All heavy atoms as a GROMACS GRO file, in nm:
protein
  528
    1MET      N    1   5.958  -0.590   1.477
    1MET     CA    2   5.935  -0.447   1.508
    1MET      C    3   5.796  -0.407   1.454
    1MET      O    4   5.727  -0.333   1.522
    1MET     CB    5   6.047  -0.364   1.444
    1MET     CG    6   6.033  -0.220   1.469
    1MET     SD    7   6.075  -0.185   1.637
    1MET     CE    8   6.084  -0.009   1.634
    2LYS      N    9   5.761  -0.456   1.331
    2LYS     CA   10   5.635  -0.421   1.274
    2LYS      C   11   5.521  -0.476   1.355
    2LYS      O   12   5.419  -0.406   1.376
    2LYS     CB   13   5.629  -0.471   1.129
    2LYS     CG   14   5.513  -0.422   1.052
    2LYS     CD   15   5.519  -0.471   0.909
    2LYS     CE   16   5.399  -0.423   0.830
    2LYS     NZ   17   5.400  -0.469   0.691
    3LYS      N   18   5.534  -0.598   1.409
    3LYS     CA   19   5.429  -0.657   1.491
    3LYS      C   20   5.409  -0.577   1.621
    3LYS      O   21   5.300  -0.558   1.667
    3LYS     CB   22   5.462  -0.802   1.523
    3LYS     CG   23   5.445  -0.894   1.405
    3LYS     CD   24   5.471  -1.036   1.446
    3LYS     CE   25   5.458  -1.131   1.328
    3LYS     NZ   26   5.481  -1.272   1.364
    4LYS      N   27   5.517  -0.532   1.680
    4LYS     CA   28   5.509  -0.455   1.804
    4LYS      C   29   5.438  -0.320   1.778
    4LYS      O   30   5.356  -0.278   1.859
    4LYS     CB   31   5.647  -0.436   1.866
    4LYS     CG   32   5.707  -0.559   1.922
    4LYS     CD   33   5.834  -0.529   1.991
    4LYS     CE   34   5.892  -0.660   2.051
    4LYS     NZ   35   6.017  -0.637   2.118
    5LEU      N   36   5.474  -0.257   1.670
    5LEU     CA   37   5.411  -0.127   1.637
    5LEU      C   38   5.262  -0.145   1.606
    5LEU      O   39   5.178  -0.066   1.647
    5LEU     CB   40   5.482  -0.060   1.521
    5LEU     CG   41   5.619   0.000   1.548
    5LEU    CD1   42   5.681   0.055   1.421
    5LEU    CD2   43   5.605   0.112   1.652
    6LEU      N   44   5.231  -0.254   1.537
    6LEU     CA   45   5.091  -0.285   1.504
    6LEU      C   46   5.011  -0.312   1.635
    6LEU      O   47   4.900  -0.265   1.653
    6LEU     CB   48   5.081  -0.401   1.409
    6LEU     CG   49   4.944  -0.436   1.359
    6LEU    CD1   50   4.882  -0.317   1.283
    6LEU    CD2   51   4.946  -0.558   1.270
    7GLY      N   52   5.072  -0.387   1.723
    7GLY     CA   53   5.007  -0.417   1.854
    7GLY      C   54   4.988  -0.292   1.936
    7GLY      O   55   4.881  -0.273   1.999
    8LEU      N   56   5.084  -0.202   1.936
    8LEU     CA   57   5.072  -0.077   2.010
    8LEU      C   58   4.962   0.012   1.945
    8LEU      O   59   4.884   0.074   2.016
    8LEU     CB   60   5.207  -0.004   2.007
    8LEU     CG   61   5.211   0.131   2.080
    8LEU    CD1   62   5.184   0.110   2.227
    8LEU    CD2   63   5.344   0.197   2.060
    9TYR      N   64   4.958   0.013   1.817
    9TYR     CA   65   4.854   0.090   1.743
    9TYR      C   66   4.716   0.039   1.778
    9TYR      O   67   4.624   0.118   1.806
    9TYR     CB   68   4.879   0.078   1.592
    9TYR     CG   69   4.771   0.146   1.506
    9TYR    CD1   70   4.766   0.281   1.498
    9TYR    CD2   71   4.679   0.071   1.444
    9TYR    CE1   72   4.669   0.343   1.423
    9TYR    CE2   73   4.578   0.130   1.367
    9TYR     CZ   74   4.572   0.266   1.355
    9TYR     OH   75   4.478   0.327   1.282
   10ILE      N   76   4.697  -0.091   1.782
   10ILE     CA   77   4.568  -0.152   1.813
   10ILE      C   78   4.529  -0.118   1.958
   10ILE      O   79   4.415  -0.087   1.986
   10ILE     CB   80   4.568  -0.303   1.788
   10ILE    CG1   81   4.580  -0.331   1.637
   10ILE    CG2   82   4.448  -0.369   1.847
   10ILE    CD1   83   4.602  -0.475   1.600
   11LYS      N   84   4.626  -0.123   2.049
   11LYS     CA   85   4.597  -0.092   2.190
   11LYS      C   86   4.555   0.055   2.208
   11LYS      O   87   4.478   0.088   2.294
   11LYS     CB   88   4.718  -0.125   2.276
   11LYS     CG   89   4.735  -0.272   2.300
   11LYS     CD   90   4.851  -0.297   2.390
   11LYS     CE   91   4.875  -0.447   2.406
   11LYS     NZ   92   4.992  -0.474   2.494
   12MET      N   93   4.614   0.144   2.126
   12MET     CA   94   4.581   0.285   2.137
   12MET      C   95   4.452   0.319   2.071
   12MET      O   96   4.378   0.407   2.115
   12MET     CB   97   4.698   0.366   2.076
   12MET     CG   98   4.829   0.353   2.146
   12MET     SD   99   4.823   0.412   2.315
   12MET     CE  100   4.840   0.586   2.288
   13ILE      N  101   4.416   0.256   1.958
   13ILE     CA  102   4.299   0.289   1.881
   13ILE      C  103   4.170   0.225   1.940
   13ILE      O  104   4.065   0.283   1.934
   13ILE     CB  105   4.319   0.254   1.733
   13ILE    CG1  106   4.433   0.337   1.674
   13ILE    CG2  107   4.194   0.269   1.654
   13ILE    CD1  108   4.403   0.486   1.672
   14HIS      N  109   4.185   0.108   1.993
   14HIS     CA  110   4.066   0.035   2.039
   14HIS      C  111   3.980   0.116   2.143
   14HIS      O  112   3.862   0.125   2.127
   14HIS     CB  113   4.103  -0.100   2.099
   14HIS     CG  114   3.985  -0.181   2.145
   14HIS    ND1  115   3.893  -0.231   2.059
   14HIS    CD2  116   3.947  -0.214   2.270
   14HIS    CE1  117   3.801  -0.293   2.128
   14HIS    NE2  118   3.831  -0.285   2.258
   15PRO      N  119   4.037   0.175   2.248
   15PRO     CA  120   3.955   0.254   2.340
   15PRO      C  121   3.890   0.375   2.276
   15PRO      O  122   3.783   0.418   2.313
   15PRO     CB  123   4.055   0.298   2.448
   15PRO     CG  124   4.166   0.203   2.441
   15PRO     CD  125   4.175   0.159   2.298
   16VAL      N  126   3.956   0.432   2.176
   16VAL     CA  127   3.901   0.549   2.107
   16VAL      C  128   3.778   0.509   2.025
   16VAL      O  129   3.682   0.587   2.018
   16VAL     CB  130   4.007   0.617   2.024
   16VAL    CG1  131   3.952   0.732   1.942
   16VAL    CG2  132   4.126   0.665   2.106
   17LYS      N  133   3.780   0.396   1.966
   17LYS     CA  134   3.670   0.350   1.882
   17LYS      C  135   3.550   0.301   1.964
   17LYS      O  136   3.440   0.290   1.913
   17LYS     CB  137   3.713   0.241   1.786
   17LYS     CG  138   3.803   0.296   1.675
   17LYS     CD  139   3.827   0.192   1.570
   17LYS     CE  140   3.904   0.251   1.458
   17LYS     NZ  141   3.919   0.160   1.347
   18ASN      N  142   3.574   0.271   2.093
   18ASN     CA  143   3.467   0.223   2.176
   18ASN      C  144   3.393   0.346   2.233
   18ASN      O  145   3.430   0.406   2.329
   18ASN     CB  146   3.522   0.141   2.291
   18ASN     CG  147   3.418   0.081   2.380
   18ASN    OD1  148   3.300   0.086   2.346
   18ASN    ND2  149   3.460   0.022   2.490
   19GLU      N  150   3.282   0.381   2.166
   19GLU     CA  151   3.205   0.498   2.204
   19GLU      C  152   3.071   0.464   2.268
   19GLU      O  153   2.980   0.549   2.275
   19GLU     CB  154   3.182   0.584   2.082
   19GLU     CG  155   3.312   0.641   2.022
   19GLU     CD  156   3.284   0.727   1.903
   19GLU    OE1  157   3.169   0.749   1.868
   19GLU    OE2  158   3.384   0.776   1.846
   20LYS      N  159   3.056   0.348   2.319
   20LYS     CA  160   2.928   0.310   2.380
   20LYS      C  161   2.898   0.393   2.501
   20LYS      O  162   2.784   0.434   2.523
   20LYS     CB  163   2.928   0.160   2.418
   20LYS     CG  164   2.923   0.067   2.295
   20LYS     CD  165   2.924  -0.074   2.341
   20LYS     CE  166   2.923  -0.167   2.221
   20LYS     NZ  167   2.927  -0.307   2.256
   21GLY      N  168   2.995   0.419   2.583
   21GLY     CA  169   2.977   0.499   2.704
   21GLY      C  170   2.940   0.642   2.669
   21GLY      O  171   2.848   0.702   2.730
   22ALA      N  172   3.009   0.703   2.574
   22ALA     CA  173   2.980   0.838   2.536
   22ALA      C  174   2.843   0.849   2.471
   22ALA      O  175   2.772   0.946   2.496
   22ALA     CB  176   3.088   0.888   2.439
   23GLN      N  177   2.805   0.753   2.393
   23GLN     CA  178   2.674   0.754   2.328
   23GLN      C  179   2.564   0.742   2.434
   23GLN      O  180   2.461   0.811   2.422
   23GLN     CB  181   2.665   0.641   2.228
   23GLN     CG  182   2.536   0.644   2.145
   23GLN     CD  183   2.532   0.533   2.043
   23GLN    OE1  184   2.609   0.440   2.051
   23GLN    NE2  185   2.440   0.542   1.949
   24SER      N  186   2.579   0.659   2.533
   24SER     CA  187   2.475   0.645   2.633
   24SER      C  188   2.465   0.776   2.715
   24SER      O  189   2.353   0.816   2.753
   24SER     CB  190   2.500   0.530   2.726
   24SER     OG  191   2.624   0.545   2.796
   25LEU      N  192   2.576   0.845   2.740
   25LEU     CA  193   2.568   0.975   2.808
   25LEU      C  194   2.494   1.076   2.723
   25LEU      O  195   2.421   1.163   2.776
   25LEU     CB  196   2.708   1.023   2.840
   25LEU     CG  197   2.780   0.954   2.956
   25LEU    CD1  198   2.925   1.005   2.971
   25LEU    CD2  199   2.701   0.975   3.085
   26GLU      N  200   2.515   1.077   2.593
   26GLU     CA  201   2.444   1.167   2.505
   26GLU      C  202   2.293   1.145   2.514
   26GLU      O  203   2.214   1.237   2.521
   26GLU     CB  204   2.490   1.152   2.364
   26GLU     CG  205   2.633   1.206   2.340
   26GLU     CD  206   2.681   1.176   2.199
   26GLU    OE1  207   2.608   1.111   2.120
   26GLU    OE2  208   2.794   1.215   2.168
   27TRP      N  209   2.254   1.016   2.514
   27TRP     CA  210   2.110   0.986   2.521
   27TRP      C  211   2.052   1.024   2.657
   27TRP      O  212   1.939   1.074   2.664
   27TRP     CB  213   2.086   0.838   2.496
   27TRP     CG  214   2.092   0.804   2.351
   27TRP    CD1  215   2.187   0.732   2.286
   27TRP    CD2  216   1.994   0.841   2.249
   27TRP    NE1  217   2.159   0.722   2.155
   27TRP    CE2  218   2.042   0.787   2.126
   27TRP    CE3  219   1.876   0.911   2.253
   27TRP    CZ2  220   1.972   0.806   2.007
   27TRP    CZ3  221   1.807   0.927   2.133
   27TRP    CH2  222   1.852   0.876   2.012
   28LEU      N  223   2.128   1.006   2.761
   28LEU     CA  224   2.081   1.049   2.894
   28LEU      C  225   2.066   1.201   2.901
   28LEU      O  226   1.971   1.250   2.961
   28LEU     CB  227   2.178   0.999   3.005
   28LEU     CG  228   2.169   0.854   3.038
   28LEU    CD1  229   2.282   0.817   3.138
   28LEU    CD2  230   2.033   0.821   3.100
   29GLY      N  231   2.158   1.272   2.840
   29GLY     CA  232   2.148   1.417   2.833
   29GLY      C  233   2.029   1.466   2.758
   29GLY      O  234   1.959   1.558   2.801
   30LEU      N  235   2.002   1.401   2.644
   30LEU     CA  236   1.882   1.433   2.566
   30LEU      C  237   1.752   1.404   2.646
   30LEU      O  238   1.658   1.484   2.642
   30LEU     CB  239   1.883   1.361   2.435
   30LEU     CG  240   1.979   1.410   2.330
   30LEU    CD1  241   1.981   1.315   2.209
   30LEU    CD2  242   1.941   1.546   2.285
   31ALA      N  243   1.752   1.295   2.716
   31ALA     CA  244   1.632   1.260   2.794
   31ALA      C  245   1.613   1.359   2.907
   31ALA      O  246   1.502   1.401   2.935
   31ALA     CB  247   1.649   1.119   2.850
   32ALA      N  248   1.721   1.402   2.973
   32ALA     CA  249   1.712   1.499   3.080
   32ALA      C  250   1.661   1.634   3.026
   32ALA      O  251   1.579   1.700   3.088
   32ALA     CB  252   1.846   1.517   3.149
   33LEU      N  253   1.711   1.672   2.910
   33LEU     CA  254   1.664   1.797   2.846
   33LEU      C  255   1.520   1.789   2.811
   33LEU      O  256   1.446   1.885   2.834
   33LEU     CB  257   1.751   1.826   2.724
   33LEU     CG  258   1.719   1.954   2.652
   33LEU    CD1  259   1.750   2.075   2.739
   33LEU    CD2  260   1.801   1.961   2.522
   34LEU      N  261   1.474   1.678   2.757
   34LEU     CA  262   1.334   1.664   2.724
   34LEU      C  263   1.244   1.667   2.846
   34LEU      O  264   1.142   1.737   2.844
   34LEU     CB  265   1.315   1.531   2.650
   34LEU     CG  266   1.173   1.497   2.608
   34LEU    CD1  267   1.123   1.596   2.505
   34LEU    CD2  268   1.163   1.357   2.554
   35ILE      N  269   1.286   1.606   2.956
   35ILE     CA  270   1.208   1.609   3.079
   35ILE      C  271   1.204   1.749   3.134
   35ILE      O  272   1.098   1.794   3.182
   35ILE     CB  273   1.270   1.511   3.180
   35ILE    CG1  274   1.245   1.366   3.136
   35ILE    CG2  275   1.213   1.534   3.320
   35ILE    CD1  276   1.319   1.262   3.215
   36LEU      N  277   1.313   1.822   3.126
   36LEU     CA  278   1.319   1.963   3.173
   36LEU      C  279   1.226   2.050   3.093
   36LEU      O  280   1.146   2.126   3.150
   36LEU     CB  281   1.459   2.016   3.160
   36LEU     CG  282   1.482   2.159   3.206
   36LEU    CD1  283   1.459   2.167   3.358
   36LEU    CD2  284   1.620   2.205   3.170
   37VAL      N  285   1.226   2.035   2.963
   37VAL     CA  286   1.136   2.117   2.874
   37VAL      C  287   0.990   2.082   2.901
   37VAL      O  288   0.907   2.171   2.914
   37VAL     CB  289   1.173   2.097   2.724
   37VAL    CG1  290   1.066   2.158   2.634
   37VAL    CG2  291   1.306   2.160   2.697
   38LEU      N  292   0.960   1.956   2.914
   38LEU     CA  293   0.821   1.917   2.941
   38LEU      C  294   0.776   1.968   3.081
   38LEU      O  295   0.660   2.006   3.097
   38LEU     CB  296   0.806   1.763   2.933
   38LEU     CG  297   0.816   1.705   2.793
   38LEU    CD1  298   0.809   1.551   2.798
   38LEU    CD2  299   0.706   1.758   2.705
   39GLY      N  300   0.865   1.967   3.177
   39GLY     CA  301   0.831   2.016   3.308
   39GLY      C  302   0.804   2.167   3.305
   39GLY      O  303   0.707   2.216   3.368
   40ILE      N  304   0.885   2.243   3.232
   40ILE     CA  305   0.864   2.388   3.218
   40ILE      C  306   0.729   2.416   3.149
   40ILE      O  307   0.654   2.501   3.192
   40ILE     CB  308   0.980   2.452   3.140
   40ILE    CG1  309   1.106   2.447   3.230
   40ILE    CG2  310   0.946   2.597   3.101
   40ILE    CD1  311   1.233   2.488   3.156
   41ILE      N  312   0.702   2.342   3.043
   41ILE     CA  313   0.577   2.362   2.971
   41ILE      C  314   0.456   2.327   3.058
   41ILE      O  315   0.356   2.398   3.063
   41ILE     CB  316   0.576   2.282   2.839
   41ILE    CG1  317   0.677   2.342   2.739
   41ILE    CG2  318   0.437   2.278   2.777
   41ILE    CD1  319   0.696   2.262   2.614
   42SER      N  320   0.467   2.220   3.134
   42SER     CA  321   0.352   2.178   3.217
   42SER      C  322   0.328   2.281   3.328
   42SER      O  323   0.213   2.310   3.361
   42SER     CB  324   0.377   2.042   3.276
   42SER     OG  325   0.479   2.042   3.370
   43GLN      N  326   0.435   2.339   3.384
   43GLN     CA  327   0.418   2.442   3.485
   43GLN      C  328   0.358   2.570   3.424
   43GLN      O  329   0.272   2.632   3.485
   43GLN     CB  330   0.553   2.477   3.547
   43GLN     CG  331   0.602   2.375   3.641
   43GLN     CD  332   0.515   2.358   3.762
   43GLN    OE1  333   0.462   2.452   3.818
   43GLN    NE2  334   0.490   2.233   3.802
   44ALA      N  335   0.399   2.603   3.302
   44ALA     CA  336   0.342   2.722   3.236
   44ALA      C  337   0.196   2.702   3.206
   44ALA      O  338   0.115   2.793   3.222
   44ALA     CB  339   0.421   2.754   3.109
   45VAL      N  340   0.156   2.586   3.165
   45VAL     CA  341   0.018   2.559   3.130
   45VAL      C  342  -0.068   2.548   3.254
   45VAL      O  343  -0.183   2.592   3.256
   45VAL     CB  344   0.010   2.428   3.045
   45VAL    CG1  345  -0.133   2.386   3.024
   45VAL    CG2  346   0.079   2.450   2.912
   46SER      N  347  -0.018   2.489   3.362
   46SER     CA  348  -0.098   2.474   3.484
   46SER      C  349  -0.127   2.605   3.549
   46SER      O  350  -0.230   2.621   3.616
   46SER     CB  351  -0.032   2.378   3.577
   46SER     OG  352   0.090   2.434   3.632
   47ASN      N  353  -0.036   2.703   3.538
   47ASN     CA  354  -0.058   2.834   3.602
   47ASN      C  355  -0.142   2.925   3.518
   47ASN      O  356  -0.189   3.027   3.566
   47ASN     CB  357   0.081   2.901   3.631
   47ASN     CG  358   0.155   2.826   3.738
   47ASN    OD1  359   0.099   2.754   3.820
   47ASN    ND2  360   0.285   2.842   3.737
   48GLU      N  361  -0.160   2.896   3.395
   48GLU     CA  362  -0.235   2.984   3.307
   48GLU      C  363  -0.376   2.931   3.288
   48GLU      O  364  -0.399   2.810   3.279
   48GLU     CB  365  -0.170   2.990   3.166
   48GLU     CG  366  -0.037   3.061   3.166
   48GLU     CD  367  -0.051   3.212   3.180
   48GLU    OE1  368  -0.151   3.268   3.129
   48GLU    OE2  369   0.036   3.272   3.242
   49GLU      N  370  -0.471   3.022   3.278
   49GLU     CA  371  -0.609   2.984   3.249
   49GLU      C  372  -0.638   2.999   3.099
   49GLU      O  373  -0.745   2.961   3.052
   49GLU     CB  374  -0.706   3.068   3.328
   49GLU     CG  375  -0.695   3.044   3.478
   49GLU     CD  376  -0.786   3.130   3.559
   49GLU    OE1  377  -0.870   3.202   3.498
   49GLU    OE2  378  -0.776   3.125   3.683
   50ALA      N  379  -0.545   3.053   3.024
   50ALA     CA  380  -0.563   3.078   2.884
   50ALA      C  381  -0.539   2.945   2.808
   50ALA      O  382  -0.496   2.843   2.862
   50ALA     CB  383  -0.467   3.184   2.835
   51SER      N  384  -0.566   2.950   2.680
   51SER     CA  385  -0.544   2.832   2.600
   51SER      C  386  -0.396   2.807   2.576
   51SER      O  387  -0.312   2.896   2.595
   51SER     CB  388  -0.618   2.847   2.464
   51SER     OG  389  -0.554   2.945   2.386
   52ILE      N  390  -0.362   2.688   2.530
   52ILE     CA  391  -0.224   2.650   2.507
   52ILE      C  392  -0.163   2.734   2.396
   52ILE      O  393  -0.043   2.765   2.404
   52ILE     CB  394  -0.213   2.498   2.478
   52ILE    CG1  395  -0.066   2.454   2.472
   52ILE    CG2  396  -0.281   2.462   2.350
   52ILE    CD1  397   0.000   2.449   2.602
   53GLY      N  398  -0.242   2.775   2.299
   53GLY     CA  399  -0.190   2.857   2.190
   53GLY      C  400  -0.142   2.991   2.240
   53GLY      O  401  -0.041   3.044   2.196
   54GLN      N  402  -0.216   3.054   2.333
   54GLN     CA  403  -0.176   3.180   2.389
   54GLN      C  404  -0.050   3.165   2.474
   54GLN      O  405   0.033   3.255   2.477
   54GLN     CB  406  -0.290   3.238   2.470
   54GLN     CG  407  -0.407   3.282   2.387
   54GLN     CD  408  -0.526   3.330   2.472
   54GLN    OE1  409  -0.528   3.304   2.592
   54GLN    NE2  410  -0.619   3.399   2.409
   55VAL      N  411  -0.038   3.057   2.546
   55VAL     CA  412   0.081   3.032   2.627
   55VAL      C  413   0.202   3.021   2.538
   55VAL      O  414   0.309   3.081   2.563
   55VAL     CB  415   0.064   2.906   2.716
   55VAL    CG1  416   0.193   2.869   2.783
   55VAL    CG2  417  -0.046   2.929   2.817
   56ILE      N  418   0.189   2.943   2.431
   56ILE     CA  419   0.302   2.926   2.339
   56ILE      C  420   0.340   3.057   2.274
   56ILE      O  421   0.454   3.090   2.252
   56ILE     CB  422   0.268   2.815   2.236
   56ILE    CG1  423   0.260   2.682   2.305
   56ILE    CG2  424   0.371   2.812   2.121
   56ILE    CD1  425   0.211   2.570   2.219
   57GLN      N  426   0.236   3.139   2.237
   57GLN     CA  427   0.262   3.265   2.176
   57GLN      C  428   0.337   3.361   2.273
   57GLN      O  429   0.430   3.428   2.231
   57GLN     CB  430   0.127   3.331   2.134
   57GLN     CG  431   0.145   3.457   2.058
   57GLN     CD  432   0.011   3.519   2.020
   57GLN    OE1  433  -0.097   3.473   2.063
   57GLN    NE2  434   0.011   3.615   1.934
   58LYS      N  435   0.302   3.357   2.400
   58LYS     CA  436   0.369   3.439   2.500
   58LYS      C  437   0.514   3.394   2.513
   58LYS      O  438   0.608   3.474   2.525
   58LYS     CB  439   0.301   3.430   2.633
   58LYS     CG  440   0.173   3.509   2.641
   58LYS     CD  441   0.109   3.497   2.775
   58LYS     CE  442  -0.027   3.567   2.783
   58LYS     NZ  443  -0.090   3.552   2.917
   59ILE      N  444   0.540   3.261   2.511
   59ILE     CA  445   0.675   3.208   2.524
   59ILE      C  446   0.760   3.253   2.404
   59ILE      O  447   0.874   3.296   2.424
   59ILE     CB  448   0.672   3.056   2.538
   59ILE    CG1  449   0.611   3.015   2.672
   59ILE    CG2  450   0.812   2.997   2.523
   59ILE    CD1  451   0.586   2.867   2.684
   60ILE      N  452   0.702   3.246   2.288
   60ILE     CA  453   0.775   3.285   2.165
   60ILE      C  454   0.806   3.435   2.169
   60ILE      O  455   0.915   3.477   2.132
   60ILE     CB  456   0.697   3.242   2.039
   60ILE    CG1  457   0.697   3.093   2.027
   60ILE    CG2  458   0.757   3.307   1.915
   60ILE    CD1  459   0.607   3.041   1.917
   61GLN      N  460   0.711   3.513   2.216
   61GLN     CA  461   0.732   3.659   2.224
   61GLN      C  462   0.844   3.690   2.324
   61GLN      O  463   0.929   3.776   2.296
   61GLN     CB  464   0.604   3.730   2.269
   61GLN     CG  465   0.499   3.739   2.160
   61GLN     CD  466   0.367   3.794   2.211
   61GLN    OE1  467   0.350   3.816   2.332
   61GLN    NE2  468   0.277   3.823   2.117
   62LYS      N  469   0.848   3.622   2.436
   62LYS     CA  470   0.955   3.645   2.534
   62LYS      C  471   1.092   3.603   2.478
   62LYS      O  472   1.189   3.674   2.502
   62LYS     CB  473   0.924   3.571   2.664
   62LYS     CG  474   0.811   3.634   2.744
   62LYS     CD  475   0.786   3.558   2.872
   62LYS     CE  476   0.668   3.619   2.946
   62LYS     NZ  477   0.645   3.551   3.076
   63ILE      N  478   1.092   3.496   2.407
   63ILE     CA  479   1.221   3.450   2.346
   63ILE      C  480   1.271   3.551   2.244
   63ILE      O  481   1.390   3.582   2.240
   63ILE     CB  482   1.206   3.307   2.290
   63ILE    CG1  483   1.188   3.206   2.400
   63ILE    CG2  484   1.328   3.272   2.201
   63ILE    CD1  485   1.155   3.068   2.351
   64THR      N  486   1.178   3.600   2.161
   64THR     CA  487   1.218   3.698   2.060
   64THR      C  488   1.267   3.830   2.122
   64THR      O  489   1.354   3.895   2.072
   64THR     CB  490   1.106   3.724   1.956
   64THR    OG1  491   0.991   3.764   2.027
   64THR    CG2  492   1.080   3.606   1.870
   65LYS      N  493   1.206   3.867   2.235
   65LYS     CA  494   1.254   3.987   2.304
   65LYS      C  495   1.395   3.964   2.361
   65LYS      O  496   1.474   4.054   2.362
   65LYS     CB  497   1.158   4.021   2.418
   65LYS     CG  498   1.029   4.085   2.372
   65LYS     CD  499   0.939   4.117   2.488
   65LYS     CE  500   0.804   4.169   2.447
   65LYS     NZ  501   0.716   4.194   2.561
   66MET      N  502   1.421   3.842   2.410
   66MET     CA  503   1.552   3.814   2.463
   66MET      C  504   1.659   3.812   2.354
   66MET      O  505   1.768   3.862   2.374
   66MET     CB  506   1.552   3.678   2.536
   66MET     CG  507   1.470   3.670   2.656
   66MET     SD  508   1.460   3.498   2.708
   66MET     CE  509   1.505   3.512   2.879
   67VAL      N  510   1.623   3.752   2.244
   67VAL     CA  511   1.722   3.741   2.130
   67VAL      C  512   1.736   3.874   2.058
   67VAL      O  513   1.842   3.911   2.015
   67VAL     CB  514   1.678   3.629   2.038
   67VAL    CG1  515   1.766   3.624   1.913
   67VAL    CG2  516   1.674   3.496   2.108
   68GLY      N  517   1.626   3.939   2.041
   68GLY     CA  518   1.626   4.065   1.964
   68GLY      C  519   1.566   4.043   1.827
   68GLY      O  520   1.556   3.933   1.779
   69ASP      N  521   1.520   4.153   1.771
   69ASP     CA  522   1.455   4.141   1.640
   69ASP      C  523   1.551   4.131   1.526
   69ASP      O  524   1.656   4.167   1.515
   69ASP     CB  525   1.362   4.261   1.620
   69ASP     CG  526   1.247   4.258   1.720
   69ASP    OD1  527   1.202   4.149   1.754
   69ASP    OD2  528   1.207   4.365   1.765
   0.00000   0.00000   0.00000
């Protein structure tokens, strides 16, 4: 009986401990987010004739207006 319970426990726990698939999805999500942020920044910079510092300052001002003081 003890061997059967141990075997059942191992069969139930093994898939839970295998997190390779979930970890790769997390990395893909982070990469997609990074690409999205870089795309937004490149679009903001390409449309502006001002310096990058002014663009970043405008972005921060808009975010603080959205969040509130």
